[in-house]
C-alpha positions as CSV (number, residue, x, y, z in Angstrom):
1,M,-23.8,6.7,-7.5
2,T,-25.3,5.4,-10.7
3,N,-23.7,2.4,-12.4
4,S,-23.2,2.4,-16.2
5,L,-23.9,0.0,-19.0
6,Y,-21.2,0.4,-21.7
7,V,-22.0,-0.7,-25.2
8,V,-18.5,-1.4,-26.5
9,T,-17.7,-1.7,-30.2
10,T,-15.2,-4.4,-31.0
11,P,-13.0,-4.8,-34.0
12,I,-14.3,-6.3,-37.2
13,G,-11.5,-8.6,-38.4
14,N,-8.3,-7.0,-37.0
15,L,-8.0,-7.2,-33.2
16,E,-5.7,-4.1,-33.3
17,D,-8.6,-1.9,-34.6
18,I,-9.8,-1.2,-31.0
19,T,-9.8,2.1,-29.2
20,F,-7.8,2.8,-26.1
21,R,-11.1,3.8,-24.4
22,A,-12.7,0.4,-25.2
23,I,-9.7,-1.4,-23.7
24,R,-9.9,0.7,-20.6
25,I,-13.6,0.2,-20.2
26,L,-13.3,-3.6,-20.6
27,K,-10.6,-3.6,-17.9
28,E,-12.5,-1.4,-15.5
29,V,-16.1,-2.9,-15.6
30,S,-17.1,-5.7,-13.2
31,L,-18.7,-7.8,-15.9
32,I,-18.6,-8.2,-19.7
33,A,-21.6,-9.8,-21.5
34,A,-20.5,-11.2,-24.8
35,E,-22.4,-12.6,-27.8
36,D,-19.8,-15.4,-28.1
37,T,-17.4,-15.8,-25.2
38,R,-14.9,-17.7,-27.4
39,V,-14.6,-14.8,-29.8
40,T,-14.4,-12.2,-27.0
41,R,-11.9,-14.2,-25.1
42,K,-9.4,-13.9,-27.9
43,L,-9.7,-10.1,-27.7
44,L,-9.5,-10.1,-23.9
45,T,-6.4,-12.3,-23.9
46,K,-4.6,-10.1,-26.5
47,Y,-5.0,-7.1,-24.2
48,S,-4.5,-8.9,-20.9
49,I,-8.1,-8.1,-19.7
50,N,-9.2,-10.4,-16.9
51,T,-12.7,-9.1,-16.3
52,K,-15.4,-11.7,-15.6
53,L,-17.1,-12.8,-18.9
54,I,-20.5,-14.3,-19.5
55,S,-22.4,-15.3,-22.6
56,F,-25.4,-13.2,-23.7
57,N,-26.9,-14.4,-27.0
58,E,-30.2,-15.2,-28.7
59,H,-30.4,-18.6,-27.0
60,N,-30.0,-17.4,-23.4
61,K,-31.2,-13.8,-23.5
62,H,-34.3,-14.5,-21.4
63,I,-32.2,-15.9,-18.6
64,R,-29.4,-13.4,-18.9
65,I,-31.5,-10.2,-19.0
66,P,-32.6,-10.5,-15.3
67,K,-29.1,-11.4,-14.3
68,L,-27.6,-8.4,-16.2
69,L,-30.2,-6.1,-14.5
70,K,-29.1,-7.4,-11.1
71,E,-25.4,-7.0,-12.1
72,I,-25.8,-3.4,-13.2
73,R,-27.1,-2.6,-9.7
74,L,-23.8,-3.9,-8.3
75,G,-21.4,-2.3,-10.7
76,D,-20.6,-1.1,-14.2
77,I,-21.0,-3.7,-17.0
78,A,-20.1,-3.8,-20.7
79,I,-21.9,-5.5,-23.6
80,V,-19.9,-6.6,-26.7
81,S,-20.9,-8.4,-29.8
82,D,-18.7,-10.7,-31.9
83,A,-17.7,-7.8,-34.1
84,G,-18.9,-4.2,-34.4
85,T,-21.4,-2.4,-32.2
86,P,-23.8,-4.5,-30.0
87,G,-27.4,-3.6,-30.0
88,I,-27.8,-3.1,-33.7
89,N,-28.7,-6.6,-34.9
90,D,-28.1,-8.9,-32.0
91,P,-29.6,-9.9,-28.6
92,A,-28.1,-6.9,-26.9
93,A,-30.7,-4.6,-28.5
94,E,-33.5,-5.9,-26.3
95,F,-31.4,-5.4,-23.1
96,V,-30.0,-1.9,-24.1
97,F,-33.5,-0.6,-24.9
98,G,-34.9,-2.1,-21.7
99,V,-32.3,-0.4,-19.4
């Protein structure tokens, strides 16, 4: 069985502008890597999502990428940015293209 990396788009501005699929994925994965955990925590709290959350940003990406590679071997993970789609103009791009 192959585990998956989900690149999940988050709302820009209004937390209600999220898809049902995004909510389901964030609930089902074993780990969420977020650009800013404080911002993502607000979204997770609103939708009662209790998935483990770690920071993944420009300052810690060199430490986090090996950890995320290890985590994806253990289960599905999701990457989110503060708003919009991760991997376009944030630290997730380096990880997404490396996987």
